C-alpha positions in Angstrom: 0.2 0.1 -0.1 3.0 2.3 0.0 4.3 4.5 -2.9 7.6 5.5 -3.3 6.8 9.0 -4.7 5.1 10.3 -1.8 6.5 10.8 1.4 5.0 8.6 4.6 2.4 10.6 7.0 3.6 10.8 10.2 1.4 9.2 12.9 1.2 10.5 16.4 4.0 9.6 18.7 4.1 6.2 20.1 3.2 6.2 24.2 6.4 6.1 26.0 6.9 3.2 28.5 6.7 3.6 32.5 8.2 0.6 33.8 4.9 -1.3 34.3 3.3 -4.3 33.6 0.8 -3.3 31.5 1.4 0.2 30.4 5.1 -1.2 29.5 3.4 -4.1 27.7 -0.6 -4.4 26.8 -1.1 -0.9 26.1 1.6 -0.4 23.8 0.3 -3.1 22.3 -3.1 -1.5 21.6 -1.7 1.6 20.8 0.6 -0.1 18.4 -3.0 -1.1 16.6 -4.5 2.5 16.7 -1.5 3.4 15.3 -1.5 1.2 12.2 -5.5 1.9 11.6 -4.4 6.1 11.5 -1.5 5.7 9.5 -3.4 3.4 7.3 -6.1 6.8 6.8 -2.8 9.1 6.2 -1.3 6.2 3.7 -4.5 6.2 1.7 -4.8 10.2 1.6 -1.0 10.0 0.7 -1.3 7.6 -2.1 -4.5 9.5 -3.8 -2.7 13.0 -3.3 -6.5 13.9 -1.8 -5.1 16.4 1.0 -7.4 19.1 0.1 -10.5 15.8 0.6 -8.6 14.3 3.3 -9.5 17.5 5.8 -13.2 16.8 4.7 -12.5 13.8 7.4 -11.1 15.9 10.0 -12.1 18.6 12.0 -11.3 21.5 13.5 -12.2 20.6 17.1 -11.2 16.9 19.4 -14.4 14.8 20.0 -15.5 14.9 23.7 -14.8 11.2 24.2 -16.8 9.7 27.2 -15.6 10.5 30.7 -13.4 7.5 32.4 -14.8 7.0 36.5 -13.6 4.7 39.0 -13.3 4.5 42.5 -10.0 4.4 44.6 -10.8 1.0 45.6 -11.5 -0.5 42.6 -8.8 0.5 40.8 -6.9 -1.1 43.3 -8.5 -4.0 43.0 -7.6 -4.2 39.5 -3.9 -3.4 40.1 -4.0 -6.5 41.9 -5.1 -8.8 39.5 -2.9 -7.1 37.1 0.0 -7.8 39.6 -1.2 -11.2 40.5 -1.6 -12.3 36.6 2.3 -11.0 35.9 3.5 -13.0 39.2 1.8 -16.3 37.9 4.0 -15.4 34.4 6.8 -15.0 36.3 6.3 -18.4 38.1 5.4 -20.3 35.0 1.6 -21.1 36.9 -1.8 -21.0 35.3 -3.2 -17.8 35.4 -5.9 -15.7 33.6 -6.8 -12.3 33.5 -10.2 -11.0 31.5 -10.5 -7.5 31.0 -13.5 -5.4 30.2 -14.1 -2.5 28.1 -14.5 0.1 30.6 -11.3 -1.3 32.6 -9.4 -1.0 29.6 -10.7 2.7 29.4 -9.2 3.1 33.5 -6.0 1.7 32.7 -5.1 3.9 30.0 -7.0 6.8 31.3 -6.9 6.2 35.2 -3.7 6.5 36.7 -1.3 7.2 33.6 -2.0 10.7 33.6 0.8 11.5 31.4 0.0 9.2 29.2 -0.8 10.6 25.6 -3.8 8.6 25.1 -5.7 9.9 28.1 -8.2 12.0 26.2 -7.5 10.5 22.9 -9.2 6.9 23.0 -11.9 5.1 24.4 -12.7 1.7 24.1 -15.5 -0.6 24.1 -16.0 -4.6 23.9 -18.9 -6.0 21.6 -19.0 -9.6 20.7 -15.8 -10.8 19.6 -14.8 -7.2 18.4 -12.4 -4.3 20.5 -14.3 -1.1 19.5 -12.4 2.2 19.7 -13.3 6.0 19.7 -10.0 8.1 18.4 -9.8 11.5 18.8 -6.4 12.1 17.6 -4.2 15.4 16.5 -2.8 15.6 13.2 0.0 18.1 13.5 2.6 15.5 12.9 0.9 14.9 9.6 0.4 18.3 9.0 4.5 18.5 8.3 4.2 16.3 5.6 4.9 18.1 2.1 1.3 18.7 0.4 -0.6 17.9 4.0 0.0 21.6 5.7 -3.9 21.9 5.8 -3.7 19.2 8.6 -2.7 21.6 11.2 -4.7 22.0 14.4 -7.1 19.7 13.1 -8.4 16.0 14.3 -8.9 13.1 13.2 -12.1 11.9 14.9 -13.5 8.6 14.0 -14.1 4.5 15.4 -12.6 1.2 14.1 -13.1 -2.2 15.4 -10.5 -5.0 15.2 -10.7 -8.7 15.7 -7.8 -10.1 18.2 -6.8 -13.8 18.8 -3.9 -15.7 19.8 -4.2 -19.4 19.1 -1.3 -20.5 17.1 1.1 -18.6 19.3 1.0 -15.5 17.3 -1.1 -12.7 18.3 -3.2 -11.3 15.2 -5.5 -8.3 15.3 -7.4 -7.5 12.1 -9.2 -4.7 11.3 -13.1 -4.8 10.8 -14.6 -1.3 10.4 -13.0 2.2 10.4 -14.8 5.3 9.9 -13.7 8.7 10.5 -16.1 11.6 11.0 -19.4 9.2 10.5 -17.5 8.2 6.8 -16.4 4.8 5.9 -12.7 4.6 3.9 -13.5 3.4 0.0 -14.4 -0.2 0.1 -11.7 -1.4 -1.3 -8.9 0.1 0.9 -10.7 -1.1 4.2 -10.4 -4.6 2.2 -6.9 -4.6 1.5 -6.6 -3.4 5.4 -8.4 -6.0 6.8 -5.9 -9.0 5.3 -3.1 -6.5 7.4 -2.0 -8.1 11.0 -1.7 -4.7 12.5 0.1 -6.4 15.7 2.9 -7.4 13.4 5.4 -4.7 14.6 4.4 -5.5 18.1 7.1 -8.3 18.6 9.5 -6.1 17.3 9.9 -4.5 20.7 12.3 -7.2 23.3 9.7 -5.9 26.2 6.4 -6.7 24.0 7.8 -10.3 22.7 8.4 -11.3 26.1 5.2 -10.7 27.2 3.4 -12.0 24.0 5.5 -15.1 24.3 4.4 -15.6 27.9 1.1 -16.2 26.5 -0.6 -19.1 25.8 -3.8 -17.8 24.3 -5.3 -14.2 23.5 -9.2 -13.5 22.6 -11.7 -11.3 22.8 -15.3 -12.8 23.6 -18.3 -12.1 26.3 -17.7 -8.7 27.1 -14.2 -9.2 28.2 -10.3 -9.5 26.3 -8.8 -12.9 28.1 -5.4 -13.6 28.1 -4.3 -16.9 29.3 -0.8 -17.6 30.6 1.2 -20.5 29.6 2.1 -22.9 32.5 5.0 -25.2 33.2 4.7 -28.4 31.4 
């Protein structure tokens, strides 16, 4: 999907690691998926040289995403569950961790007050899909020649992805993508749906270590469930 004659778009910077089990691994994977989707948006317009039309898919103000509220005791209980899961993984003991969409939102927007995703993404789990609402500033993309009109504008949209790990490799595929309520052209979406959006996750040593300790990952019945490998 690339064109050597067109400078690649510049997606927003990935969040920095924070030395925490969740933020160092799982959030980085989710962020990588979002960046791939957002990068796909920019690549489409770069390939078609439609910077002017790209403005029609963006807005001058960020979307107002749902607020995240959780009591301190509930957040502490969630952190304990994650720490217990990590301890079991480290000891190669049987373990499972199920996270709802609300819990993913709490982890991204709750304690990590400095996270660049804090006010930019919200999750919901419906059936086997992880749905994401995003509101991302496009100032970095505006630095690409021909895309200066995107400065000060926002990509407000939604996406649904499906994630599985049944053969030892995390596979995340796009199911739907809309920006400003408009779906991208079906031909482009069909091509993007064939991509594994998590293929870059293994390039990071910490992410790879974490993923290699998982027996499975699936999204079903309102939760993302991770099952750790146990000693044989």
